[in-house]
C-alpha positions in Angstrom: 14.0 7.8 -6.5 12.6 9.1 -3.3 10.2 7.6 -0.8 7.7 10.3 -1.7 7.9 9.6 -5.5 7.4 5.9 -5.0 4.5 6.5 -2.6 2.9 8.8 -5.2 3.4 6.0 -7.8 1.5 3.7 -5.5 -1.3 6.3 -5.1 -1.7 6.6 -8.8 -1.6 2.8 -9.4 -3.9 1.8 -6.6 -6.4 4.6 -7.4 -7.1 2.7 -10.6 -7.8 -0.5 -8.7 -11.5 -1.4 -9.1 -12.3 -2.0 -5.4 -10.5 1.1 -4.3 -11.1 3.8 -6.9 -10.1 7.4 -7.3 -9.9 9.3 -4.0 -9.7 6.1 -1.9 -5.9 5.8 -1.7 -3.8 8.2 0.3 -0.3 8.9 1.4 -0.5 9.4 5.2 -3.8 11.3 5.0 -6.3 9.5 7.3 -9.1 11.8 6.3 -9.7 9.4 3.4 -11.2 6.9 5.9 -14.1 9.3 6.6 -14.7 10.0 2.9 -15.0 6.5 1.5 -18.2 4.5 0.9 -16.8 1.1 1.4 -13.0 0.8 1.5 -9.7 2.7 1.2 -6.0 2.3 1.6 -3.5 4.5 3.4 0.3 4.3 2.8 1.3 4.8 6.4 5.1 4.7 6.2 8.2 3.0 4.9 11.5 1.3 5.8 14.7 1.6 3.8 17.7 -0.7 3.6 20.6 0.4 1.5 23.6 -1.9 0.7 26.7 -1.3 -1.3 27.0 -3.8 -4.1 30.0 -2.4 -6.1 32.6 0.0 -5.0 33.3 3.1 -7.1 32.8 6.8 -7.0 29.9 6.9 -6.2 29.4 3.2 -5.2 26.6 1.2 -6.7 23.8 0.5 -4.2 20.9 -1.7 -3.9 18.0 0.0 -2.0 15.1 -2.0 -0.6 12.1 0.1 0.3 9.3 -1.5 2.3 6.1 0.5 2.2 3.7 -0.1 5.0 0.1 0.1 3.9 -3.2 -0.4 5.7 -6.5 -1.1 3.9 -9.7 -0.2 5.7 -13.0 -1.9 5.0 -16.1 -0.1 6.3 -18.6 -2.2 8.1 -21.9 -1.0 6.5 -24.0 -3.4 8.4 -23.0 -6.6 6.6 -20.0 -8.1 8.4 -19.4 -10.7 5.8 -19.3 -8.1 3.0 -16.8 -6.0 5.1 -14.5 -9.0 5.5 -14.8 -9.9 1.8 -13.7 -6.3 1.0 -10.5 -6.8 3.2 -9.6 -9.7 0.9 -10.5 -7.5 -2.1 -8.1 -4.8 -0.9 -5.2 -7.4 -0.8 -6.2 -8.7 -4.2 -6.2 -5.2 -5.6 -2.8 -4.4 -4.3 -1.3 -7.7 -5.5 -2.8 -7.3 -9.0 -1.7 -3.6 -9.3 1.9 -4.4 -8.2 2.1 -7.5 -10.5 0.8 -5.4 -13.4 3.4 -2.7 -12.9 6.4 -3.8 -10.8 8.1 -0.5 -11.6 5.4 1.4 -9.6 4.9 3.9 -12.4 8.6 4.0 -13.2 9.7 4.9 -9.7 11.3 1.6 -8.8 12.7 -1.5 -10.6 11.1 -4.5 -9.0 8.1 -4.4 -6.6 6.3 -7.2 -4.9 3.8 -7.7 -2.0 5.7 -9.5 0.7 3.1 -9.7 3.5 -0.5 -9.1 4.2 -2.0 -9.5 7.7 -5.6 -9.4 9.0 -5.6 -9.9 12.7 -8.8 -11.6 14.1 -11.0 -9.2 16.0 -8.9 -6.1 15.0 -11.2 -3.1 14.2 -11.0 0.7 14.4 -14.0 2.9 15.2 -14.0 6.3 13.6 -17.0 8.3 14.8 -19.7 5.7 15.0 -18.4 3.6 12.1 -16.3 0.4 12.4 -13.5 -0.3 10.0 -11.7 -3.7 9.5 -8.0 -3.2 8.8 -5.7 -5.3 6.7 -2.0 -4.5 6.8 0.1 -4.9 3.6 3.9 -4.6 3.1 5.2 -4.0 -0.4 8.9 -4.1 -1.2 10.4 -2.0 -4.0 13.9 -2.6 -5.2 16.1 0.1 -6.7 19.6 0.0 -7.9 21.8 3.2 -8.1 25.0 3.8 -9.8 
C-alpha cells in the first residue's frame, strides 16, 4: 500500500470515532482546527522503515509505517473539559486501531505505540487556545 492510502484509511476510521466525528479528522489539512467545535485530529506525517526478510525476485519486505498524528482539544472556557478531551482523543485512536488493525484493509497489523501530552504545551489559533496530544501509530505491511 501507499502512505496516502493508509492515511486515508485512518481518516475514514477515525471520522467514525465518537469524540472526533465526521469532518474532524484530516490528512495534513490544518484548516480542520478552525472548523471544529471541540476537538480534531490531523495526520501530520509519517516515517517508513523497509527491511528485506526473504531474498527472491522481488524480495519479500517488511515495511513499518509510523504515522505521526496530533489531536487538538479546543479550550472552550473549561480547562478541565479541554484536558479530558485530550484523553478522549487518545482513547478514540486506540479503540479505532484495536477494532480494525488493518486500517480499512490498507495494512496488516496496526497499533498505537506512543501518545504524549507535554505539560503547558498549547497552540493559539486566532484567539482560541488548543491543547495538543501527539500520537504515533505503527502499521506493518509485508510485501512479496
